[in-house]
C-alpha positions in Angstrom: 73.4 -121.5 -107.5 71.1 -124.4 -107.2 70.5 -127.4 -109.5 72.3 -127.7 -112.8 74.0 -124.6 -114.4 72.0 -123.5 -117.4 74.3 -122.8 -120.3 73.4 -121.7 -123.8 75.5 -122.1 -127.0 74.5 -119.9 -129.9 75.1 -121.7 -133.2 74.9 -119.1 -136.0 74.3 -120.8 -139.3 71.7 -118.4 -140.7 73.5 -118.1 -144.0 73.8 -121.8 -144.6 70.5 -123.5 -143.6 71.3 -126.6 -145.6 74.0 -127.6 -143.0 73.1 -130.9 -141.4 73.5 -130.6 -137.7 74.2 -134.0 -136.2 76.1 -135.9 -133.5 79.0 -136.6 -135.9 82.4 -136.5 -134.1 83.9 -135.7 -137.5 83.0 -132.5 -139.3 80.5 -133.6 -141.9 80.9 -130.5 -144.2 79.7 -127.6 -142.0 82.0 -124.7 -141.1 84.8 -125.4 -138.6 83.4 -122.8 -136.2 80.0 -124.4 -136.3 81.4 -127.9 -135.8 83.6 -126.8 -132.8 80.6 -125.0 -131.2 78.4 -128.1 -131.7 80.9 -130.6 -130.4 81.7 -128.4 -127.3 78.0 -128.0 -126.5 77.2 -131.8 -127.0 80.2 -132.9 -124.8 79.4 -130.4 -122.0 75.7 -131.5 -122.1 76.8 -134.9 -120.8 78.3 -133.3 -117.7 76.1 -133.7 -114.7 76.7 -130.1 -113.6 75.3 -128.5 -116.8 72.0 -128.2 -118.6 73.0 -127.2 -122.1 70.8 -125.4 -124.6 71.7 -125.2 -128.3 70.2 -122.1 -129.9 70.1 -122.4 -133.7 68.0 -121.2 -136.7 64.4 -122.4 -136.7 64.7 -123.8 -140.2 68.1 -125.5 -139.6 68.3 -129.2 -140.7 69.0 -131.3 -137.6 69.5 -135.1 -137.3 69.4 -137.0 -134.1 71.2 -135.3 -131.2 71.8 -136.6 -127.7 68.9 -136.3 -125.4 71.1 -134.5 -122.9 71.1 -131.3 -125.1 68.0 -129.1 -125.5 67.3 -127.5 -128.9 66.0 -124.0 -129.1 64.8 -122.7 -132.5 65.5 -119.0 -133.1 64.1 -117.0 -136.0 65.9 -113.8 -135.3 69.1 -113.5 -133.2 68.9 -109.8 -132.4 65.3 -110.0 -131.1 64.7 -113.5 -129.8 68.0 -114.7 -128.1 67.7 -112.2 -125.3 64.0 -113.0 -124.7 64.8 -116.7 -124.4 67.8 -116.2 -122.1 65.6 -114.2 -119.7 62.6 -116.6 -120.0 64.8 -119.7 -119.4 66.9 -118.0 -116.7 70.1 -119.0 -118.5 73.1 -118.2 -116.4 75.6 -118.0 -119.3 75.4 -117.6 -123.1 78.5 -118.7 -125.1 78.6 -116.9 -128.4 80.8 -117.8 -131.4 79.6 -115.0 -133.7 81.9 -113.7 -136.4 82.7 -110.5 -134.6 84.4 -109.1 -137.6 81.0 -108.3 -139.1 79.5 -106.5 -136.0 79.6 -102.9 -134.9 80.3 -102.1 -131.2 76.9 -100.6 -130.8 75.0 -103.6 -132.2 77.1 -105.9 -129.9 76.4 -103.7 -126.9 72.7 -103.8 -127.6 72.7 -107.6 -128.0 74.6 -108.2 -124.8 72.3 -105.8 -122.9 69.3 -107.7 -124.2 70.4 -110.8 -122.3 69.2 -109.4 -119.0 71.0 -111.2 -116.1 72.5 -113.8 -118.4 76.3 -113.6 -118.4 78.0 -113.5 -121.7 81.1 -115.4 -122.9 82.6 -114.5 -126.3 84.5 -117.2 -128.1 86.8 -115.7 -130.7 86.8 -117.6 -133.9 88.3 -114.7 -135.9 90.5 -111.8 -134.8 88.1 -109.1 -133.8 88.6 -105.4 -134.6 90.0 -103.2 -131.8 86.6 -101.5 -131.4 85.0 -104.8 -130.7 87.7 -105.7 -128.2 87.1 -102.4 -126.4 83.4 -103.0 -126.3 83.8 -106.5 -124.8 86.5 -105.3 -122.3 84.3 -102.4 -121.0 81.1 -104.5 -120.8 80.2 -105.7 -117.3 78.0 -108.4 -118.7 80.8 -109.9 -120.7 82.4 -112.0 -118.0 85.1 -113.8 -120.2 86.4 -114.3 -123.7 87.9 -117.4 -125.1 90.5 -117.9 -127.8 91.1 -121.2 -129.7 94.9 -121.2 -129.8 97.9 -119.7 -128.0 99.0 -117.5 -130.9 95.6 -115.9 -131.0 95.7 -115.3 -127.2 99.2 -113.8 -127.3 98.1 -111.4 -130.1 95.7 -109.8 -127.7 98.4 -108.9 -125.1 98.4 -105.2 -126.1 94.7 -104.8 -125.3 92.9 -104.6 -121.9 90.7 -107.6 -123.1 93.6 -109.9 -122.3 92.8 -109.8 -118.5 89.4 -111.5 -119.1 90.5 -113.8 -121.9 91.5 -117.4 -121.5 92.8 -119.8 -124.1 91.1 -123.1 -124.6 92.2 -125.1 -127.7 89.3 -125.8 -129.9 87.6 -129.2 -129.6 89.2 -132.0 -131.6 89.3 -135.7 -131.1 91.9 -137.7 -133.2 90.4 -141.1 -132.4 87.6 -141.2 -135.0 90.1 -140.4 -137.8 92.2 -143.6 -137.2 89.8 -145.7 -139.3 90.6 -143.6 -142.3 94.4 -144.0 -142.0 95.9 -145.8 -145.0 99.4 -147.0 -145.7 101.2 -143.8 -146.5 102.1 -143.3 -150.2 104.9 -140.6 -150.4 105.4 -141.3 -154.2 101.8 -140.7 -155.1 102.7 -137.1 -155.7 99.2 -136.0 -154.8 98.8 -132.6 -153.3 95.5 -131.9 -151.6 94.3 -128.5 -150.6 91.5 -128.3 -148.0 89.7 -125.1 -147.3 87.1 -122.7 -148.5 87.8 -120.8 -151.7 88.0 -117.3 -150.2 90.9 -114.9 -150.4 91.7 -115.2 -146.7 92.1 -119.0 -147.1 95.0 -118.4 -149.6 94.2 -120.9 -152.3 95.5 -118.4 -154.9 98.9 -118.6 -153.3 99.0 -122.4 -154.0 97.5 -121.8 -157.5 100.3 -119.4 -158.3 102.8 -122.0 -157.2 101.2 -124.8 -159.3 102.9 -124.1 -162.7 106.4 -124.4 -161.2 105.4 -127.5 -159.2 103.9 -129.1 -162.3 107.0 -128.3 -164.4 109.5 -129.8 -161.9 107.3 -132.8 -160.9 105.4 -133.7 -164.1 103.3 -136.5 -162.5 102.1 -134.3 -159.6 98.4 -134.0 -159.1 96.4 -131.3 -157.3 93.1 -132.1 -155.5 91.1 -129.1 -154.2 88.5 -129.8 -151.5 86.3 -126.8 -150.7 84.1 -124.2 -152.2 83.0 -120.5 -152.0 79.6 -121.5 -150.6 80.9 -123.1 -147.3 79.6 -120.2 -145.1 76.9 -118.6 -147.3 74.8 -119.5 -150.3 74.3 -116.1 -151.9 77.8 -116.0 -153.7 77.8 -115.0 -157.3 80.2 -117.6 -158.8 82.5 -117.1 -161.7 82.5 -118.9 -165.1 83.9 -122.1 -163.7 81.4 -122.2 -160.8 84.2 -122.5 -158.2 84.4 -119.1 -156.4 83.3 -115.5 -156.4 83.9 -114.2 -160.0 86.7 -111.8 -159.2 88.6 -114.2 -157.0 88.1 -117.1 -159.4 89.8 -115.1 -162.1 92.7 -114.5 -159.8 93.6 -118.1 -159.2 92.2 -119.8 -162.4 94.8 -118.1 -164.7 97.4 -120.4 -163.1 95.3 -123.6 -163.5 94.0 -123.5 -167.0 95.5 -124.5 -170.4 95.8 -122.2 -173.3 92.4 -123.4 -174.6 90.8 -122.3 -171.3 90.2 -125.8 -170.0 91.2 -126.8 -166.5 94.6 -128.6 -166.3 93.6 -132.3 -166.2 96.0 -132.8 -163.3 93.9 -130.4 -161.1 90.6 -131.7 -159.8 88.0 -129.7 -157.8 85.8 -131.7 -155.5 83.8 -128.8 -154.0 82.4 -128.9 -150.5 82.6 -132.4 -149.0 81.6 -134.2 -145.8 83.4 -137.1 -144.1 84.2 -138.6 -147.6 87.0 -136.0 -147.9 89.1 -138.0 -145.5 89.4 -140.8 -148.1 90.9 -138.3 -150.6 93.2 -136.7 -148.0 94.5 -140.1 -146.8 95.7 -141.0 -150.3 97.7 -137.8 -150.6 101.5 -137.2 -150.2 100.9 -133.7 -148.9 98.0 -131.7 -147.4 98.1 -127.9 -147.9 96.1 -125.7 -145.5 95.8 -121.9 -145.9 99.1 -120.7 -147.3 98.0 -117.1 -146.3 97.3 -118.1 -142.7 95.8 -114.8 -141.6 92.3 -116.2 -140.7 93.5 -119.3 -138.8 93.0 -119.3 -135.1 92.7 -123.0 -134.6 93.0 -124.8 -137.9 91.1 -128.1 -138.0 92.6 -129.1 -141.3 96.1 -129.2 -139.7 94.7 -131.5 -137.0 92.9 -133.7 -139.5 96.1 -134.1 -141.7 98.1 -135.1 -138.6 95.4 -137.6 -137.5 95.6 -139.2 -141.0 99.4 -139.3 -140.9 99.8 -136.8 -143.9 102.5 -134.2 -143.8 101.3 -130.6 -143.8 102.4 -127.6 -145.7 101.0 -124.3 -144.5 101.7 -120.7 -143.7 104.5 -120.0 -141.3 102.6 -118.3 -138.4 99.2 -118.1 -136.7 97.5 -121.4 -135.6 100.0 -123.5 -137.5 102.6 -122.7 -134.8 100.2 -124.1 -132.2 98.9 -127.2 -134.0 101.8 -128.6 -136.0 105.5 -129.2 -135.3 107.6 -127.3 -137.9 110.1 -129.5 -139.7 108.7 -132.6 -138.0 105.0 -132.8 -138.9 104.8 -129.7 -141.1 106.7 -127.4 -143.4 105.7 -123.8 -142.9 106.2 -121.3 -145.6 105.5 -117.7 -146.7 104.7 -116.8 -150.3 104.1 -118.8 -153.4 107.7 -119.1 -154.4 108.8 -120.7 -151.1 105.6 -122.8 -151.2 106.5 -124.1 -154.7 110.2 -124.8 -153.7 109.2 -126.7 -150.5 106.5 -128.8 -152.1 108.9 -129.8 -155.0 111.6 -130.7 -152.4 109.2 -132.8 -150.4 107.8 -134.6 -153.5 111.4 -135.5 -154.4 112.2 -136.6 -150.8 110.1 -139.7 -150.1 112.2 -140.6 -147.0 111.5 -137.2 -145.5 107.8 -137.6 -146.2 107.6 -141.0 -144.6 109.3 -139.7 -141.5 106.9 -136.8 -141.3 104.0 -139.1 -141.7 105.0 -141.2 -138.7 105.7 -138.1 -136.7 102.2 -136.7 -137.6 100.4 -139.8 -136.4 102.3 -139.8 -133.1 101.8 -136.0 -132.6 98.0 -136.3 -133.3 97.6 -138.4 -130.2 97.8 -135.1 -128.3 94.5 -134.0 -129.8 92.1 -135.3 -127.2 88.8 -133.6 -126.0 89.3 -134.3 -122.3 91.6 -131.4 -121.6 89.4 -129.0 -123.6 86.3 -130.2 -121.8 88.0 -129.8 -118.4 89.0 -126.2 -119.3 85.5 -125.3 -120.5 83.9 -126.8 -117.4 86.3 -124.9 -115.1 85.6 -121.6 -117.0 81.8 -122.0 -116.9 81.8 -122.7 -113.1 84.1 -119.8 -112.4 82.1 -117.4 -114.7 78.9 -118.4 -112.8 80.4 -117.3 -109.5 82.1 -114.1 -110.4 81.1 -110.9 -112.1 84.1 -110.9 -114.5 87.1 -113.1 -115.0 90.4 -111.4 -114.2 93.8 -112.9 -114.7 97.3 -111.5 -114.9 98.8 -112.5 -118.2 102.0 -114.6 -117.8 105.2 -113.0 -119.2 106.4 -116.2 -120.8 105.5 -116.7 -124.5 106.5 -118.9 -127.4 107.6 -117.4 -130.8 107.9 -114.0 -129.0 108.6 -112.0 -132.2 105.6 -113.5 -134.2 103.2 -110.7 -134.9 105.2 -108.5 -132.6 104.2 -110.3 -129.4 107.0 -109.0 -127.4 106.1 -105.4 -128.4 102.4 -106.0 -127.6 103.5 -107.1 -124.1 105.7 -104.1 -123.7 102.7 -101.9 -124.8 100.5 -103.5 -122.1 103.0 -102.9 -119.4 103.6 -99.3 -120.4 99.9 -98.6 -120.1 99.9 -100.2 -116.7 102.8 -98.1 -115.5 101.8 -94.9 -117.3 98.1 -94.9 -118.2 98.5 -91.7 -120.2 100.8 -93.4 -122.7 98.1 -94.5 -125.3 100.1 -93.9 -128.5 101.2 -97.5 -128.6 97.6 -98.7 -128.6 96.8 -96.5 -131.6 99.8 -97.6 -133.5 99.1 -101.3 -132.9 95.5 -100.7 -134.1 96.7 -99.1 -137.3 99.3 -101.9 -137.8 96.6 -104.7 -137.5 94.3 -102.9 -139.9 97.2 -102.6 -142.4 98.1 -106.3 -142.0 94.5 -107.3 -142.6 94.5 -105.3 -145.9 97.8 -106.7 -147.3 97.4 -110.2 -145.9 
């Protein structure tokens, strides 16, 4: 290898071309996946060993970006990315595609179109077993990256684990400090932050709202997020908040008898940096009470960086990026969610302690370690045909999502390759969990 290592980052925003791509260190209202991809690419472009290319839609709105990064406009991912990789002699392409929506055959064709360019998959969701198998068996896919330890541990049962490394998603707490306000535990403001999709669990909070409102009459609920965060072609319901069926699901808990929205509930829609002013005035921030889609939840990190206690699902990324009972209260189900929020709103001393703990904990969210891990991975991937590592036995929360059984399954397959039943059972179990949430 001579000169700087040529790295491409694919930024897939084809369903939201009104996103403004900029050098903002704080997410300005684009999707979390897109923001993390952008910040990782920009930061690595300032490394003297790398020449970074950012591949994005040709009609994407872009404000000024550092001169260290090269923009490449793409009209069609399937047909043009591979051609560019071959023409520019890219050594590595990092792809953060939503693998949940791809078929294995389409993925294989795309990877093969890259020519000699090596492929790194960054998992922003939990891919289906068929996608994991396709990536595991592909010689051109040199590595996969998860954004949190719980996501990495959940892959223990599959062969993909040997070429997968965990690198916590990019986040820098420092820019958030200027938005920190004197904490107001008695404001009784609850702020939900997240897209209004079923997987983000707002309906769980909405179902809990009547009980919260009856026990804490002066409580208020702010809702930051919309159904059009990731795509524009959503058919909204009568209130213009979410897809019609889902809107009916949660609005029945938030309207008065005359059909008007409870005046204590306010919907702000999709917001940029200004959302931090609303979050910083809250007593509690709620993030994804369903949890299932969270691999590296930025809202949890933002809440901690603002010194606001977090209430979220007990599992997934919230085990990685909050400290239960110290910076967060983690729950399962609307009943437990209601009880815990009521208890917190009636316990200002506990909230003040959690606020101080959150600010202290957020100091661990720095980009340096993430950048070092990415740089090391890219250098290693450029020198080897595939990453191989032996998964360590140690794990935290060993019974969460059956991790200990996933590890047992992996070791059984190593000792007795003919024993494949466990793989089939785990595949069926994951599909069932995805259906029931």
